[in-house]
N, CA, C and O atoms as a printed pandas DataFrame, in Angstrom:
     atom_number atom_name residue_name chain_id  residue_number  x_coord  y_coord  z_coord
0              1         N          MET        A               1  -24.842   -4.995  -15.081
1              2        CA          MET        A               1  -25.234   -3.920  -14.184
2              3         C          MET        A               1  -24.093   -2.907  -14.101
3              4         O          MET        A               1  -22.975   -3.277  -13.743
4              5         N          PRO        A               2  -24.346   -1.657  -14.421
5              6        CA          PRO        A               2  -23.281   -0.646  -14.392
6              7         C          PRO        A               2  -22.846   -0.346  -12.957
7              8         O          PRO        A               2  -23.634   -0.441  -12.015
8              9         N          ILE        A               3  -21.583    0.015  -12.822
9             10        CA          ILE        A               3  -21.030    0.377  -11.515
10            11         C          ILE        A               3  -21.325    1.848  -11.273
11            12         O          ILE        A               3  -21.031    2.680  -12.132
12            13         N          PRO        A               4  -21.907    2.194  -10.106
13            14        CA          PRO        A               4  -22.152    3.606   -9.808
14            15         C          PRO        A               4  -20.840    4.391   -9.807
15            16         O          PRO        A               4  -19.803    3.893   -9.368
16            17         N          ALA        A               5  -20.904    5.624  -10.305
17            18        CA          ALA        A               5  -19.703    6.448  -10.465
18            19         C          ALA        A               5  -18.979    6.696   -9.147
19            20         O          ALA        A               5  -17.754    6.818   -9.141
20            21         N          GLY        A               6  -19.689    6.774   -8.050
21            22        CA          GLY        A               6  -19.059    7.088   -6.770
22            23         C          GLY        A               6  -18.328    5.923   -6.130
23            24         O          GLY        A               6  -17.486    6.130   -5.257
24            25         N          ARG        A               7  -18.634    4.698   -6.549
25            26        CA          ARG        A               7  -18.039    3.527   -5.899
26            27         C          ARG        A               7  -16.520    3.457   -6.074
27            28         O          ARG        A               7  -15.831    3.236   -5.078
28            29         N          PRO        A               8  -15.951    3.631   -7.279
29            30        CA          PRO        A               8  -14.491    3.602   -7.400
30            31         C          PRO        A               8  -13.811    4.717   -6.605
31            32         O          PRO        A               8  -12.737    4.511   -6.040
32            33         N          VAL        A               9  -14.429    5.885   -6.561
33            34        CA          VAL        A               9  -13.855    7.004   -5.798
34            35         C          VAL        A               9  -13.853    6.664   -4.314
35            36         O          VAL        A               9  -12.866    6.916   -3.623
36            37         N          ALA        A              10  -14.944    6.097   -3.822
37            38        CA          ALA        A              10  -15.021    5.720   -2.401
38            39         C          ALA        A              10  -13.976    4.664   -2.072
39            40         O          ALA        A              10  -13.344    4.722   -1.016
40            41         N          LEU        A              11  -13.790    3.706   -2.963
41            42        CA          LEU        A              11  -12.793    2.660   -2.741
42            43         C          LEU        A              11  -11.389    3.251   -2.716
43            44         O          LEU        A              11  -10.573    2.872   -1.876
44            45         N          LEU        A              12  -11.102    4.177   -3.626
45            46        CA          LEU        A              12   -9.795    4.823   -3.657
46            47         C          LEU        A              12   -9.534    5.596   -2.365
47            48         O          LEU        A              12   -8.442    5.516   -1.802
48            49         N          LEU        A              13  -10.528    6.338   -1.900
49            50        CA          LEU        A              13  -10.372    7.104   -0.661
50            51         C          LEU        A              13  -10.163    6.179    0.531
51            52         O          LEU        A              13   -9.336    6.466    1.396
52            53         N          LEU        A              14  -10.899    5.075    0.586
53            54        CA          LEU        A              14  -10.747    4.126    1.679
54            55         C          LEU        A              14   -9.348    3.538    1.691
55            56         O          LEU        A              14   -8.730    3.435    2.751
56            57         N          CYS        A              15   -8.840    3.153    0.530
57            58        CA          CYS        A              15   -7.490    2.588    0.449
58            59         C          CYS        A              15   -6.437    3.599    0.893
59            60         O          CYS        A              15   -5.486    3.242    1.588
60            61         N          ALA        A              16   -6.604    4.844    0.498
61            62        CA          ALA        A              16   -5.648    5.890    0.884
62            63         C          ALA        A              16   -5.665    6.109    2.388
63            64         O          ALA        A              16   -4.613    6.303    2.998
64            65         N          GLN        A              17   -6.836    6.081    2.987
65            66        CA          GLN        A              17   -6.937    6.323    4.421
66            67         C          GLN        A              17   -6.391    5.155    5.223
67            68         O          GLN        A              17   -5.701    5.363    6.222
68            69         N          VAL        A              18   -6.684    3.937    4.807
69            70        CA          VAL        A              18   -6.222    2.772    5.556
70            71         C          VAL        A              18   -4.706    2.692    5.540
71            72         O          VAL        A              18   -4.096    2.400    6.569
72            73         N          SER        A              19   -4.085    2.947    4.395
73            74        CA          SER        A              19   -2.634    2.837    4.316
74            75         C          SER        A              19   -1.924    3.963    5.055
75            76         O          SER        A              19   -0.777    3.795    5.467
76            77         N          ALA        A              20   -2.569    5.093    5.229
77            78        CA          ALA        A              20   -1.925    6.229    5.890
78            79         C          ALA        A              20   -2.041    6.175    7.402
79            80         O          ALA        A              20   -1.345    6.917    8.096
80            81         N          CYS        A              21   -2.890    5.329    7.923
81            82        CA          CYS        A              21   -3.152    5.335    9.359
82            83         C          CYS        A              21   -2.021    4.752   10.189
83            84         O          CYS        A              21   -1.891    5.103   11.362
84            85         N          ALA        A              22   -1.210    3.891    9.635
85            86        CA          ALA        A              22   -0.146    3.256   10.403
86            87         C          ALA        A              22    1.174    3.345    9.647
87            88         O          ALA        A              22    1.212    3.248    8.420
88            89         N          THR        A              23    2.242    3.528   10.390
89            90        CA          THR        A              23    3.581    3.589    9.812
90            91         C          THR        A              23    4.527    2.765   10.673
91            92         O          THR        A              23    4.237    2.475   11.834
92            93         N          TRP        A              24    5.652    2.395   10.095
93            94        CA          TRP        A              24    6.677    1.665   10.849
94            95         C          TRP        A              24    7.508    2.689   11.620
95            96         O          TRP        A              24    8.093    3.596   11.029
96            97         N          GLN        A              25    7.555    2.536   12.942
97            98        CA          GLN        A              25    8.252    3.489   13.804
98            99         C          GLN        A              25    9.151    2.761   14.788
99           100         O          GLN        A              25    8.923    1.601   15.129
100          101         N          ARG        A              26   10.170    3.464   15.231
101          102        CA          ARG        A              26   11.053    2.929   16.272
102          103         C          ARG        A              26   10.327    2.977   17.616
103          104         O          ARG        A              26    9.533    3.886   17.856
104          105         N          PRO        A              27   10.590    2.011   18.491
105          106        CA          PRO        A              27   10.034    2.102   19.847
106          107         C          PRO        A              27   10.629    3.308   20.567
107          108         O          PRO        A              27   11.598    3.906   20.099
108          109         N          HIS        A              28   10.056    3.651   21.680
109          110        CA          HIS        A              28   10.542    4.801   22.450
110          111         C          HIS        A              28   12.029    4.647   22.765
111          112         O          HIS        A              28   12.520    3.540   22.987
112          113         N          THR        A              29   12.729    5.766   22.779
113          114        CA          THR        A              29   14.160    5.725   23.055
114          115         C          THR        A              29   14.407    5.199   24.461
115          116         O          THR        A              29   13.601    5.402   25.369
116          117         N          GLY        A              30   15.510    4.537   24.617
117          118        CA          GLY        A              30   15.875    3.997   25.920
118          119         C          GLY        A              30   15.321    2.602   26.173
119          120         O          GLY        A              30   15.609    2.007   27.211
120          121         N          VAL        A              31   14.534    2.069   25.249
121          122        CA          VAL        A              31   13.990    0.727   25.405
122          123         C          VAL        A              31   14.741   -0.205   24.462
123          124         O          VAL        A              31   14.779    0.024   23.253
124          125         N          ALA        A              32   15.330   -1.243   25.014
125          126        CA          ALA        A              32   16.060   -2.210   24.197
126          127         C          ALA        A              32   15.073   -2.995   23.338
127          128         O          ALA        A              32   13.937   -3.225   23.751
128          129         N          PRO        A              33   15.502   -3.407   22.146
129          130        CA          PRO        A              33   14.595   -4.144   21.259
130          131         C          PRO        A              33   13.963   -5.371   21.913
131          132         O          PRO        A              33   12.764   -5.603   21.764
132          133         N          ALA        A              34   14.757   -6.152   22.632
133          134        CA          ALA        A              34   14.221   -7.360   23.271
134          135         C          ALA        A              34   13.195   -7.005   24.340
135          136         O          ALA        A              34   12.188   -7.699   24.481
136          137         N          GLN        A              35   13.435   -5.937   25.092
137          138        CA          GLN        A              35   12.475   -5.506   26.115
138          139         C          GLN        A              35   11.164   -5.086   25.462
139          140         O          GLN        A              35   10.086   -5.396   25.971
140          141         N          HIS        A              36   11.254   -4.387   24.346
141          142        CA          HIS        A              36   10.040   -3.935   23.680
142          143         C          HIS        A              36    9.230   -5.128   23.157
143          144         O          HIS        A              36    8.011   -5.172   23.326
144          145         N          VAL        A              37    9.897   -6.080   22.532
145          146        CA          VAL        A              37    9.203   -7.252   21.997
146          147         C          VAL        A              37    8.551   -8.043   23.122
147          148         O          VAL        A              37    7.414   -8.495   22.989
148          149         N          ALA        A              38    9.265   -8.210   24.223
149          150        CA          ALA        A              38    8.727   -8.976   25.345
150          151         C          ALA        A              38    7.551   -8.254   26.003
151          152         O          ALA        A              38    6.570   -8.894   26.381
152          153         N          ALA        A              39    7.639   -6.934   26.144
153          154        CA          ALA        A              39    6.597   -6.183   26.857
154          155         C          ALA        A              39    5.389   -5.882   25.978
155          156         O          ALA        A              39    4.252   -6.050   26.419
156          157         N          ALA        A              40    5.614   -5.440   24.744
157          158        CA          ALA        A              40    4.515   -4.987   23.886
158          159         C          ALA        A              40    3.870   -6.122   23.093
159          160         O          ALA        A              40    2.714   -6.009   22.688
160          161         N          GLU        A              41    4.598   -7.205   22.867
161          162        CA          GLU        A              41    4.115   -8.328   22.071
162          163         C          GLU        A              41    3.493   -7.877   20.745
163          164         O          GLU        A              41    2.335   -8.193   20.470
164          165         N          PRO        A              42    4.251   -7.141   19.919
165          166        CA          PRO        A              42    3.697   -6.681   18.636
166          167         C          PRO        A              42    3.447   -7.873   17.713
167          168         O          PRO        A              42    4.144   -8.884   17.803
168          169         N          PRO        A              43    2.452   -7.761   16.822
169          170        CA          PRO        A              43    2.174   -8.871   15.907
170          171         C          PRO        A              43    3.285   -9.106   14.885
171          172         O          PRO        A              43    3.465  -10.226   14.407
172          173         N          ARG        A              44    4.026   -8.056   14.553
173          174        CA          ARG        A              44    5.168   -8.188   13.645
174          175         C          ARG        A              44    6.137   -7.042   13.887
175          176         O          ARG        A              44    5.744   -5.966   14.339
176          177         N          VAL        A              45    7.402   -7.280   13.584
177          178        CA          VAL        A              45    8.441   -6.263   13.722
178          179         C          VAL        A              45    9.334   -6.295   12.490
179          180         O          VAL        A              45    9.452   -7.313   11.808
180          181         N          ARG        A              46    9.951   -5.164   12.228
181          182        CA          ARG        A              46   10.981   -5.090   11.197
182          183         C          ARG        A              46   12.304   -4.911   11.920
183          184         O          ARG        A              46   12.441   -4.056   12.795
184          185         N          ILE        A              47   13.269   -5.724   11.543
185          186        CA          ILE        A              47   14.569   -5.717   12.214
186          187         C          ILE        A              47   15.650   -5.367   11.207
187          188         O          ILE        A              47   15.673   -5.895   10.095
188          189         N          LEU        A              48   16.543   -4.475   11.607
189          190        CA          LEU        A              48   17.749   -4.176   10.855
190          191         C          LEU        A              48   18.897   -4.769   11.657
191          192         O          LEU        A              48   19.099   -4.406   12.816
192          193         N          THR        A              49   19.651   -5.678   11.047
193          194        CA          THR        A              49   20.747   -6.319   11.764
194          195         C          THR        A              49   22.031   -5.513   11.600
195          196         O          THR        A              49   22.116   -4.627   10.749
196          197         N          SER        A              50   23.013   -5.825   12.411
197          198        CA          SER        A              50   24.288   -5.114   12.341
198          199         C          SER        A              50   24.992   -5.371   11.014
199          200         O          SER        A              50   25.850   -4.583   10.615
200          201         N          SER        A              51   24.650   -6.455   10.323
201          202        CA          SER        A              51   25.251   -6.729    9.014
202          203         C          SER        A              51   24.501   -6.038    7.878
203          204         O          SER        A              51   24.923   -6.116    6.725
204          205         N          GLY        A              52   23.377   -5.350    8.194
205          206        CA          GLY        A              52   22.626   -4.617    7.193
206          207         C          GLY        A              52   21.422   -5.359    6.634
207          208         O          GLY        A              52   20.704   -4.816    5.794
208          209         N          ASP        A              53   21.185   -6.589    7.083
209          210        CA          ASP        A              53   20.015   -7.340    6.625
210          211         C          ASP        A              53   18.747   -6.734    7.209
211          212         O          ASP        A              53   18.732   -6.290    8.356
212          213         N          ARG        A              54   17.686   -6.721    6.413
213          214        CA          ARG        A              54   16.374   -6.240    6.863
214          215         C          ARG        A              54   15.411   -7.417    6.845
215          216         O          ARG        A              54   15.254   -8.095    5.830
216          217         N          LEU        A              55   14.768   -7.649    7.988
217          218        CA          LEU        A              55   13.851   -8.766    8.126
218          219         C          LEU        A              55   12.532   -8.291    8.689
219          220         O          LEU        A              55   12.488   -7.348    9.479
220          221         N          GLU        A              56   11.455   -8.943    8.282
221          222        CA          GLU        A              56   10.163   -8.707    8.913
222          223         C          GLU        A              56    9.772  -10.006    9.604
223          224         O          GLU        A              56    9.581  -11.034    8.955
224          225         N          ILE        A              57    9.658   -9.947   10.909
225          226        CA          ILE        A              57    9.366  -11.135   11.712
226          227         C          ILE        A              57    7.917  -11.073   12.180
227          228         O          ILE        A              57    7.487  -10.081   12.769
228          229         N          VAL        A              58    7.171  -12.140   11.914
229          230        CA          VAL        A              58    5.778  -12.237   12.331
230          231         C          VAL        A              58    5.716  -13.036   13.629
231          232         O          VAL        A              58    6.367  -14.072   13.762
232          233         N          GLY        A              59    4.925  -12.544   14.589
233          234        CA          GLY        A              59    4.766  -13.224   15.874
234          235         C          GLY        A              59    6.051  -13.303   16.671
235          236         O          GLY        A              59    6.402  -14.372   17.172
236          237         N          PRO        A              60    6.774  -12.172   16.800
237          238        CA          PRO        A              60    8.065  -12.228   17.480
238          239         C          PRO        A              60    7.932  -12.477   18.984
239          240         O          PRO        A              60    7.036  -11.947   19.641
240          241         N          THR        A              61    8.822  -13.277   19.497
241          242        CA          THR        A              61    8.934  -13.505   20.941
242          243         C          THR        A              61   10.419  -13.553   21.279
243          244         O          THR        A              61   11.262  -13.782   20.412
244          245         N          VAL        A              62   10.719  -13.335   22.544
245          246        CA          VAL        A              62   12.102  -13.407   23.001
246          247         C          VAL        A              62   12.304  -14.788   23.618
247          248         O          VAL        A              62   11.616  -15.164   24.567
248          249         N          VAL        A              63   13.257  -15.535   23.065
249          250        CA          VAL        A              63   13.598  -16.855   23.576
250          251         C          VAL        A              63   15.099  -16.849   23.830
251          252         O          VAL        A              63   15.898  -16.839   22.894
252          253         N          GLY        A              64   15.467  -16.856   25.091
253          254        CA          GLY        A              64   16.881  -16.812   25.447
254          255         C          GLY        A              64   17.505  -15.509   24.996
255          256         O          GLY        A              64   17.095  -14.432   25.428
256          257         N          ASP        A              65   18.512  -15.610   24.114
257          258        CA          ASP        A              65   19.205  -14.415   23.629
258          259         C          ASP        A              65   18.821  -14.082   22.188
259          260         O          ASP        A              65   19.588  -13.435   21.474
260          261         N          SER        A              66   17.632  -14.524   21.757
261          262        CA          SER        A              66   17.205  -14.294   20.376
262          263         C          SER        A              66   15.762  -13.819   20.293
263          264         O          SER        A              66   14.948  -14.072   21.180
264          265         N          ILE        A              67   15.472  -13.121   19.198
265          266        CA          ILE        A              67   14.094  -12.786   18.851
266          267         C          ILE        A              67   13.683  -13.819   17.808
267          268         O          ILE        A              67   14.309  -13.943   16.755
268          269         N          VAL        A              68   12.614  -14.562   18.121
269          270        CA          VAL        A              68   12.197  -15.692   17.310
270          271         C          VAL        A              68   10.799  -15.439   16.768
271          272         O          VAL        A              68    9.946  -14.895   17.469
272          273         N          GLY        A              69   10.564  -15.831   15.528
273          274        CA          GLY        A              69    9.257  -15.721   14.905
274          275         C          GLY        A              69    9.308  -16.392   13.554
275          276         O          GLY        A              69   10.128  -17.281   13.326
276          277         N          THR        A              70    8.430  -15.968   12.649
277          278        CA          THR        A              70    8.459  -16.503   11.291
278          279         C          THR        A              70    8.594  -15.352   10.313
279          280         O          THR        A              70    8.173  -14.228   10.588
280          281         N          THR        A              71    9.184  -15.647    9.177
281          282        CA          THR        A              71    9.240  -14.644    8.122
282          283         C          THR        A              71    7.985  -14.802    7.288
283          284         O          THR        A              71    7.476  -15.909    7.113
284          285         N          GLY        A              72    7.488  -13.681    6.774
285          286        CA          GLY        A              72    6.243  -13.707    6.007
286          287         C          GLY        A              72    6.420  -14.348    4.656
287          288         O          GLY        A              72    7.459  -14.936    4.353
288          289         N          GLY        A              73    5.397  -14.224    3.858
289          290        CA          GLY        A              73    5.425  -14.795    2.529
290          291         C          GLY        A              73    4.416  -15.919    2.404
291          292         O          GLY        A              73    3.661  -16.211    3.331
292          293         N          ARG        A              74    4.421  -16.535    1.246
293          294        CA          ARG        A              74    3.459  -17.617    0.999
294          295         C          ARG        A              74    3.779  -18.854    1.821
295          296         O          ARG        A              74    2.876  -19.569    2.255
296          297         N          GLN        A              75    5.052  -19.104    2.032
297          298        CA          GLN        A              75    5.456  -20.248    2.829
298          299         C          GLN        A              75    6.329  -19.755    3.979
299          300         O          GLN        A              75    7.556  -19.765    3.879
300          301         N          PRO        A              76    5.694  -19.320    5.079
301          302        CA          PRO        A              76    6.484  -18.807    6.199
302          303         C          PRO        A              76    7.380  -19.899    6.792
303          304         O          PRO        A              76    7.024  -21.076    6.829
304          305         N          HIS        A              77    8.531  -19.469    7.246
305          306        CA          HIS        A              77    9.419  -20.412    7.904
306          307         C          HIS        A              77   10.012  -19.758    9.147
307          308         O          HIS        A              77   10.140  -18.535    9.206
308          309         N          PRO        A              78   10.374  -20.569   10.142
309          310        CA          PRO        A              78   10.892  -20.031   11.404
310          311         C          PRO        A              78   12.181  -19.248   11.172
311          312         O          PRO        A              78   12.981  -19.561   10.291
312          313         N          ARG        A              79   12.348  -18.233   11.987
313          314        CA          ARG        A              79   13.554  -17.403   11.888
314          315         C          ARG        A              79   13.923  -16.905   13.274
315          316         O          ARG        A              79   13.045  -16.526   14.049
316          317         N          ALA        A              80   15.186  -16.900   13.592
317          318        CA          ALA        A              80   15.678  -16.380   14.861
318          319         C          ALA        A              80   16.811  -15.403   14.572
319          320         O          ALA        A              80   17.648  -15.635   13.700
320          321         N          VAL        A              81   16.818  -14.308   15.323
321          322        CA          VAL        A              81   17.872  -13.303   15.192
322          323         C          VAL        A              81   18.451  -13.068   16.579
323          324         O          VAL        A              81   17.715  -12.776   17.521
324          325         N          ALA        A              82   19.755  -13.193   16.703
325          326        CA          ALA        A              82   20.407  -12.945   17.997
326          327         C          ALA        A              82   20.205  -11.490   18.392
327          328         O          ALA        A              82   20.372  -10.585   17.575
328          329         N          ILE        A              83   19.847  -11.276   19.641
329          330        CA          ILE        A              83   19.603   -9.913   20.130
330          331         C          ILE        A              83   20.848   -9.045   19.945
331          332         O          ILE        A              83   20.735   -7.851   19.671
332          333         N          ALA        A              84   22.014   -9.628   20.092
333          334        CA          ALA        A              84   23.261   -8.880   19.918
334          335         C          ALA        A              84   23.432   -8.382   18.484
335          336         O          ALA        A              84   24.138   -7.399   18.258
336          337         N          ASP        A              85   22.796   -9.044   17.509
337          338        CA          ASP        A              85   22.910   -8.652   16.106
338          339         C          ASP        A              85   21.860   -7.624   15.686
339          340         O          ASP        A              85   21.901   -7.137   14.557
340          341         N          VAL        A              86   20.924   -7.287   16.570
341          342        CA          VAL        A              86   19.857   -6.345   16.222
342          343         C          VAL        A              86   20.374   -4.920   16.364
343          344         O          VAL        A              86   20.740   -4.489   17.457
344          345         N          LYS        A              87   20.403   -4.193   15.250
345          346        CA          LYS        A              87   20.832   -2.793   15.264
346          347         C          LYS        A              87   19.637   -1.871   15.506
347          348         O          LYS        A              87   19.742   -0.876   16.222
348          349         N          GLU        A              88   18.487   -2.221   14.890
349          350        CA          GLU        A              88   17.298   -1.382   15.006
350          351         C          GLU        A              88   16.062   -2.258   14.870
351          352         O          GLU        A              88   16.068   -3.275   14.176
352          353         N          ILE        A              89   15.012   -1.842   15.545
353          354        CA          ILE        A              89   13.738   -2.537   15.439
354          355         C          ILE        A              89   12.655   -1.501   15.196
355          356         O          ILE        A              89   12.702   -0.404   15.752
356          357         N          ARG        A              90   11.683   -1.847   14.370
357          358        CA          ARG        A              90   10.550   -0.953   14.096
358          359         C          ARG        A              90    9.257   -1.745   14.239
359          360         O          ARG        A              90    9.180   -2.924   13.892
360          361         N          VAL        A              91    8.248   -1.060   14.761
361          362        CA          VAL        A              91    6.926   -1.667   14.929
362          363         C          VAL        A              91    5.902   -0.798   14.210
363          364         O          VAL        A              91    6.123    0.395   14.002
364          365         N          ARG        A              92    4.792   -1.401   13.837
365          366        CA          ARG        A              92    3.742   -0.671   13.128
366          367         C          ARG        A              92    2.863    0.018   14.163
367          368         O          ARG        A              92    2.305   -0.625   15.052
368          369         N          ARG        A              93    2.752    1.332   14.031
369          370        CA          ARG        A              93    1.945    2.130   14.960
370          371         C          ARG        A              93    1.031    3.070   14.200
371          372         O          ARG        A              93    1.311    3.465   13.068
372          373         N          VAL        A              94   -0.063    3.417   14.849
373          374        CA          VAL        A              94   -0.973    4.401   14.271
374          375         C          VAL        A              94   -0.284    5.757   14.294
375          376         O          VAL        A              94    0.290    6.158   15.306
376          377         N          SER        A              95   -0.345    6.448   13.181
377          378        CA          SER        A              95    0.238    7.774   13.059
378          379         C          SER        A              95   -0.887    8.803   13.020
379          380         O          SER        A              95   -1.637    8.874   12.046
380          381         N          ALA        A              96   -1.002    9.592   14.072
381          382        CA          ALA        A              96   -2.076   10.594   14.150
382          383         C          ALA        A              96   -1.969   11.611   13.014
383          384         O          ALA        A              96   -2.984   11.996   12.434
384          385         N          ALA        A              97   -0.767   12.045   12.696
385          386        CA          ALA        A              97   -0.590   13.050   11.636
386          387         C          ALA        A              97   -0.999   12.485   10.276
387          388         O          ALA        A              97   -1.692   13.155    9.511
388          389         N          ALA        A              98   -0.578   11.266    9.975
389          390        CA          ALA        A              98   -0.924   10.663    8.690
390          391         C          ALA        A              98   -2.430   10.398    8.600
391          392         O          ALA        A              98   -3.039   10.590    7.548
392          393         N          THR        A              99   -3.014    9.960    9.698
393          394        CA          THR        A              99   -4.453    9.695    9.708
394          395         C          THR        A              99   -5.233   10.987    9.493
395          396         O          THR        A              99   -6.182   11.016    8.709
396          397         N          THR        A             100   -4.838   12.052   10.183
397          398        CA          THR        A             100   -5.502   13.343   10.030
398          399         C          THR        A             100   -5.371   13.849    8.593
399          400         O          THR        A             100   -6.342   14.327    8.007
400          401         N          ALA        A             101   -4.175   13.742    8.034
401          402        CA          ALA        A             101   -3.958   14.195    6.654
402          403         C          ALA        A             101   -4.808   13.386    5.675
403          404         O          ALA        A             101   -5.360   13.946    4.728
404          405         N          ALA        A             102   -4.917   12.088    5.892
405          406        CA          ALA        A             102   -5.718   11.246    4.995
406          407         C          ALA        A             102   -7.198   11.603    5.080
407          408         O          ALA        A             102   -7.886   11.672    4.061
408          409         N          VAL        A             103   -7.681   11.827    6.292
409          410        CA          VAL        A             103   -9.101   12.161    6.457
410          411         C          VAL        A             103   -9.408   13.524    5.846
411          412         O          VAL        A             103  -10.379   13.666    5.102
412          413         N          VAL        A             104   -8.585   14.530    6.157
413          414        CA          VAL        A             104   -8.805   15.877    5.626
414          415         C          VAL        A             104   -8.679   15.872    4.101
415          416         O          VAL        A             104   -9.488   16.484    3.404
416          417         N          GLY        A             105   -7.662   15.180    3.589
417          418        CA          GLY        A             105   -7.487   15.089    2.139
418          419         C          GLY        A             105   -8.649   14.371    1.469
419          420         O          GLY        A             105   -9.103   14.777    0.399
420          421         N          GLY        A             106   -9.126   13.314    2.091
421          422        CA          GLY        A             106  -10.271   12.583    1.550
422          423         C          GLY        A             106  -11.530   13.426    1.533
423          424         O          GLY        A             106  -12.291   13.402    0.565
424          425         N          LEU        A             107  -11.748   14.169    2.601
425          426        CA          LEU        A             107  -12.920   15.046    2.649
426          427         C          LEU        A             107  -12.819   16.169    1.613
427          428         O          LEU        A             107  -13.807   16.503    0.960
428          429         N          ALA        A             108  -11.629   16.747    1.465
429          430        CA          ALA        A             108  -11.443   17.815    0.478
430          431         C          ALA        A             108  -11.641   17.287   -0.944
431          432         O          ALA        A             108  -12.263   17.953   -1.771
432          433         N          LEU        A             109  -11.124   16.113   -1.225
433          434        CA          LEU        A             109  -11.302   15.520   -2.546
434          435         C          LEU        A             109  -12.773   15.200   -2.801
435          436         O          LEU        A             109  -13.290   15.448   -3.891
436          437         N          SER        A             110  -13.435   14.651   -1.799
437          438        CA          SER        A             110  -14.866   14.351   -1.938
438          439         C          SER        A             110  -15.671   15.619   -2.200
439          440         O          SER        A             110  -16.563   15.628   -3.049
440          441         N          ALA        A             111  -15.356   16.690   -1.471
441          442        CA          ALA        A             111  -16.061   17.958   -1.666
442          443         C          ALA        A             111  -15.804   18.514   -3.068
443          444         O          ALA        A             111  -16.729   19.001   -3.718
444          445         N          ALA        A             112  -14.558   18.445   -3.537
445          446        CA          ALA        A             112  -14.226   18.943   -4.876
446          447         C          ALA        A             112  -14.963   18.150   -5.954
447          448         O          ALA        A             112  -15.456   18.723   -6.926
448          449         N          ILE        A             113  -15.035   16.836   -5.779
449          450        CA          ILE        A             113  -15.751   15.998   -6.750
450          451         C          ILE        A             113  -17.242   16.336   -6.734
451          452         O          ILE        A             113  -17.864   16.460   -7.789
452          453         N          ALA        A             114  -17.810   16.485   -5.544
453          454        CA          ALA        A             114  -19.237   16.809   -5.431
454          455         C          ALA        A             114  -19.546   18.165   -6.065
455          456         O          ALA        A             114  -20.549   18.307   -6.765
456          457         N          ILE        A             115  -18.692   19.158   -5.825
457          458        CA          ILE        A             115  -18.889   20.488   -6.409
458          459         C          ILE        A             115  -18.764   20.415   -7.928
459          460         O          ILE        A             115  -19.536   21.052   -8.645
460          461         N          GLY        A             116  -17.798   19.644   -8.420
461          462        CA          GLY        A             116  -17.630   19.488   -9.861
462          463         C          GLY        A             116  -18.839   18.825  -10.509
463          464         O          GLY        A             116  -19.291   19.260  -11.567
464          465         N          ILE        A             117  -19.360   17.784   -9.886
465          466        CA          ILE        A             117  -20.551   17.114  -10.423
466          467         C          ILE        A             117  -21.743   18.060  -10.387
467          468         O          ILE        A             117  -22.517   18.136  -11.341
468          469         N          PHE        A             118  -21.885   18.780   -9.277
469          470        CA          PHE        A             118  -23.003   19.722   -9.150
470          471         C          PHE        A             118  -22.917   20.808  -10.222
471          472         O          PHE        A             118  -23.914   21.131  -10.868
472          473         N          ALA        A             119  -21.721   21.367  -10.406
473          474        CA          ALA        A             119  -21.552   22.444  -11.391
474          475         C          ALA        A             119  -21.780   21.949  -12.817
475          476         O          ALA        A             119  -22.305   22.683  -13.653
476          477         N          ALA        A             120  -21.389   20.715  -13.095
477          478        CA          ALA        A             120  -21.536   20.181  -14.445
478          479         C          ALA        A             120  -22.986   19.830  -14.778
479          480         O          ALA        A             120  -23.382   19.839  -15.943
480          481         N          THR        A             121  -23.759   19.525  -13.763
481          482        CA          THR        A             121  -25.137   19.078  -14.023
482          483         C          THR        A             121  -26.191   20.102  -13.623
483          484         O          THR        A             121  -27.380   19.875  -13.848
484          485         N          TRP        A             122  -25.788   21.206  -13.045
485          486        CA          TRP        A             122  -26.762   22.191  -12.563
486          487         C          TRP        A             122  -27.396   22.929  -13.724
487          488         O          TRP        A             122  -26.706   23.393  -14.632
488          489         N          ASP        A             123  -28.689   23.034  -13.688
489          490        CA          ASP        A             123  -29.436   23.733  -14.728
490          491         C          ASP        A             123  -30.076   24.954  -14.084
491          492         O          ASP        A             123  -31.298   25.027  -13.954
492          493         N          GLY        A             124  -29.255   25.902  -13.684
493          494        CA          GLY        A             124  -29.729   27.068  -12.936
494          495         C          GLY        A             124  -30.273   28.175  -13.817
495          496         O          GLY        A             124  -30.500   27.973  -15.010
496          497         N          PRO        A             125  -30.484   29.355  -13.226
497          498        CA          PRO        A             125  -31.097   30.459  -13.944
498          499         C          PRO        A             125  -30.246   31.002  -15.089
499          500         O          PRO        A             125  -30.780   31.666  -15.978
500          501         N          LEU        A             126  -28.947   30.743  -15.096
501          502        CA          LEU        A             126  -28.088   31.266  -16.165
502          503         C          LEU        A             126  -27.665   30.177  -17.135
503          504         O          LEU        A             126  -26.706   30.368  -17.883
504          505         N          SER        A             127  -28.355   29.036  -17.146
505          506        CA          SER        A             127  -27.912   27.883  -17.948
506          507         C          SER        A             127  -27.896   28.165  -19.443
507          508         O          SER        A             127  -27.056   27.603  -20.146
508          509         N          GLY        A             128  -28.772   28.998  -19.956
509          510        CA          GLY        A             128  -28.797   29.278  -21.395
510          511         C          GLY        A             128  -28.184   30.605  -21.750
511          512         O          GLY        A             128  -28.245   31.017  -22.909
512          513         N          TRP        A             129  -27.594   31.291  -20.791
513          514        CA          TRP        A             129  -27.064   32.624  -21.001
514          515         C          TRP        A             129  -25.856   32.586  -21.922
515          516         O          TRP        A             129  -24.979   31.738  -21.755
516          517         N          GLY        A             130  -25.800   33.463  -22.859
517          518        CA          GLY        A             130  -24.665   33.570  -23.756
518          519         C          GLY        A             130  -24.779   32.731  -25.000
519          520         O          GLY        A             130  -23.885   32.787  -25.844
520          521         N          ASN        A             131  -25.816   31.966  -25.158
521          522        CA          ASN        A             131  -25.976   31.143  -26.366
522          523         C          ASN        A             131  -26.815   31.804  -27.386
523          524         O          ASN        A             131  -27.043   31.241  -28.457
């Protein structure tokens, strides 16, 4: 069974829109990393330590003086980072600008493809002109 021509294009547009909707961002200024993790309970965080290590912690919680969770991958394992060693924390948030750009870009691309298909297949009043 042949694949309809529009299906790969629709899949490509969907993938572009989904990936553009969220970005890794710093929490609001003035909020300590541990306070943000405890209050917002994000599903995952990216941590930059004072030694320069970059970690992605899944299911982070604050336990004592550490942020505790698991590292991702095929075989997750527990990981704890001392709050004193956290230089920066980032959480995944919806980005209105990226989402708007993805939607507008997707619509413009869809319109261009539709116009191209229409122009290539249209058999209008001038179709035989010049031959």
